[in-house]
N, C-alpha and C positions, 0 to 999 in steps of 0.2 A: 505493500501500501503508502510506504510514505519509507522514508530512512529517519528514524523515531529520534526523537531529541532530547531531552533534561525531563527528569522534576526537580520542581526547589527543594528545600527543607525547610525545618521545622526547629524546635528549641528544647532540650533534652528536660522534661519535669520538675524542677527541685523537691518538689512538697514528696514524691516518690524515694527522696535520696537514702541515707541512712543517715546515722549520729559522727560517721566517722568522714574525714576530710576528700576518703578517694570517692571519685567517681570517674565514668566518661564526661569529660569537660563541651564537647562537637555539639554543635548550632543546627551545622545539617546533617540529617539522622543519616547514618552510616544505613545501607541499600539503599538509596532509595530513588541512586541514577542505575542500580541494575536492570536488565534489559531495553536499552536505549542507546542505540546508538549513540554516544555522544560527544562523539569527534566526528560525527559529519554534518554537515551542512543539512540546512532544512532547505524543501524548496521553497519559492515566494511565498506567503500566507500567513493566514491568523490560525493559530494550533490552541488545545484547548487539551493538558494533561490533564486526572486527577489520581492521585496516589490516594492508598488507604494500609496503614501499615496497621496487626496491634501483636504488642507483645509479650508472651505469658512470661513471665520469669519465676524463676525454683525457687528463686527467697525474696525475701523483702511482702508491704504490706496493700504495695498497687502491683495492677499491671500497671499497663501505657498504651496509648496508640495515640497517633497521627493520622489527619488527613492535611494531604498540601495540596488544593486548585491552582495550579500555572498554567497561565495565559501567557503567549510567545507571538512575539511577530518579527517574524522572519523578513528581516527586509528588501528590498529592489537596489541596497547600499552592497558596493561589492570592494572596499576598497584597497587596492594592495590583494583584490584576487580572493579576496578571505568575507565570507559572506558577512553581514551585520544582522545580529539579533538580538531581538528587546524582549525579557523576563522579566514579570511581575507575578507575584503569589503571595496567599492569605491566608500562611497556616494553622489548625485545632488541631490545641494537643487535651488527652480527653485520659484521666486518670478516672480505675477501676476500681473499686478496694474489693480484696479479698479476705479480711477478717471479721466478721459481726460480732457484735459486743457493743454496747453503748461507747468504747476507744475507737472502732473502728471507722476508717472514713469513710465516708460514700464515697458517689458517684460522681466526678464532674469533668467537663468542659468550657474553654476555655480559650482564647482566638491570641494570638502572638505571634510574637518574630516575622513580619509583613517583609517581601525580601521585595526590593529592585538589583538587577543585575542588563545585563550585555554580556556577547558571547559574538567571538568573531574565529568562525571556524571556513578553514581552506578544505576545497577539495584536491587532492594530492594524483590524483590517476590513478590507474588499475585499482576500483575499489578498496584505496585507502584515504580514510583523510583526519584533519588532527583541531583541534579546538582549544582556546582561552575561554576564560571567563572570568568576566569579576562582577563583583556584588556587594550589596550591604544590605544582610539582616535589621530593618530598624527596630530590638528591640525596646528603646525608649519609651516608643510609642503605648505601649504595654502594659511596660516595667512596674512594680510598687503597686497591682492591681488583684484584687479577690482574695477571699478566705477558703481555708478548706473547713469542712463542717464535718464534724464527727456523727456517728448512727446517732447517741444521745443530743442529737441540735447546738452543740456546743462545740463556738468556730476557736478555730483553733489564734493563735495570735499574730498579730502579722501580714503580712503580702504572701498569697503561693505562691508569686513566681519570683523570689527576692534575686536572682542571676540575673533577672534583664535587668539591675542598673546598665547593661554595656553588650552598647552596640556590638552586634558580629561580621568583620568585613573576611568575605569569602576572595577565594584565587583558586582557579581551577583548569589543570591540564588533561586532553584525553585523544584518544587518539582508538579510530573504529579501520576491522575490515565488513566491510559489506557485499561480497560479491556471493553471486554465485547460492540467494540464499543465507550465509552467514550473519552475524550479526558478531563478531569476535572484539572487544573492548574494553579495555581498562582503562580509569578514570581515577584522577589522584584533584583530592581536593584540601586546601590548609585553611583551617581556620585560627584569626586572630581578633583580638579585642582591646578595645578603649578602653584595657584594664591597669590600675582597680579606680573600677570606678564607684560612684558615692551616692546614695538615692539623695530626693531633694525630698522623701518621707525616711519613716521609722522601717526599721527592718525589723525581721521576725523572731531578733532576740532585744527588740524596743531599743537598740543603739544604733547608729547611722554606720556607715559604711569605710573607708573602704574594701570592697572583697579582690581578691586576687584571682586570676582567673586561669591557667593555664589553656596556651593555644592547641589545633589536634590538627594529624593528620586522617585523615578516609580514605580506603581505597576500593572502589568498589568495580567488581569486574561482571563479564559478562559472556560468555560462547556458548551462541543459541543458531541452529537449525530450523529453517523454512520448509514443509512439506505442503505445497502446495496452499490452506487457508492455516494451518496450524503451527506455531513453533514450540520447538521443545530446546530446552536444552539445563547446562549447567550455570548456576552464579556462584559468589565467594563477597563480601563484603567485609570490614572490620574498622575498627581506627583503633589510634592510640595519642594518650595525651602526650605534648613536649615539653613540658617543664614541671618532672614530677615533682622537683625538690621545692617550688614556689610553695613560701608558709601561705596558710590561711590565718584569718585572725582568729585569736583564741575565739571558742565561746560563738564565733558566729556561727560557722562550718563544721563545726569542729575544729579542736587545734591540734597542730604537725603539721603535714607538708600535705601536698594533693593525690599523692605518687602517679604511680602508669598509668593504671586505668587503659591498657589497653584488653581488645579481645577479638576475637575472630569466625566469621559463620561460613558455614556450607547449606549448601542445597539446591535444588532445581524449578527449572520454571516452564508452563505453556501458556501457550499463547493464540489468539484466536482471532482471525481478520474476519467480519462484517463487515465490511464496502466500506461504511457509511461511518464507520470508527471500532478500534481496533481494541480488543483486552487482553490482559496478562493476568497470568494466578504465579506468584513463587513460593516456596517454605524454605526456610531458613534454620539452623542449629547449630551453636554454638559448640562449635571444633577446639580452640581452645582463646585460655584468657590468662589475664595476670591475677594472684592471690588478691589483690583489690580491685578486683570486674566482677560479672554473676553471667550465670548460668543460663540463655532464653530460647525458645521455639517460638521468630516469628512469622507470621503470614503476611503474603502481601498481594492487594487488588488495585489494577490498576487501569481507568479508559482514556486513549488514546484519539481524539475527533478533529481534523482537519473544520473551522469552522468558514474559513476563506481564501479563496486558491485564485491567481486571477486569469481572467482566459487566454487560453492559449490562442496565438496572433493568429489570423483569417490567411493562407499562403491568395495572392491575387493570382491567377491567372496572367499570361504576360500577352498582349495582344498582338493578335493574327498580324504580320505583315504584310501590307498593302504594298504594291509596286502599280505605278503606272508604265506604261510603254507607247 
């Protein structure tokens, strides 16, 4: 149908963290670009991509879900031979409490981390493509808001999403091979923060920031093949903190260092092209992690739909040559 691009990310839910300082710091969701040929330029047009994931954690009081609706405009501009593509997304975080009793956390949903960015994608020939991405999650638009409610109806103190005091800046590079129905893609994403950031209000412990937030690196891998309208293959993705020795302010998210907080998941993907839109479903399981990360099984569902593509130019037949003798 089309050379798929990417889905932009959301923010890790701080309400689901443990009392220790160690957790994955990435704002871009690990695995959100799996199944997409992110290195290949899109044909000119406007595209809608919606990606939903639900992660069941082996430990902890919460399972967490994300929904990322993304709008991509593949512009007619090709500076230096690379297609310019503009993207905007409005991610949503969902938390699902697993513990009963009055102290258990209720389910809740909050919109966070509006993303704006641009992609510069090149067709290298021979079905190879490469792209670079730059953008920002405007976390401070949503930070220091919302409260967590327990099953007993008691409000937890402070904001539900304290780490949104800091905006996230995102850089990515991807390479894809899309020949003969294949999608073989590697996508590397780097998140860095304007931290330490300070709340305009109070944090969860009734004191002000700053928060120290580790930069993070994500890797998304795809190797799928299309058979007619079906697509099937293997996927893998992971994340790791880049500043494990960064000190967290004592009493804010636990004292001590942030920790490495890395993990990697493997799984499989199946997709189907319905014509007007394409769907993908994939499942992955943690296969490696650091001692301060967590195990989980994650399921993903995605819909990809072109909203507008410019009409193909109409070929004009040459006028017949008329001679006078």
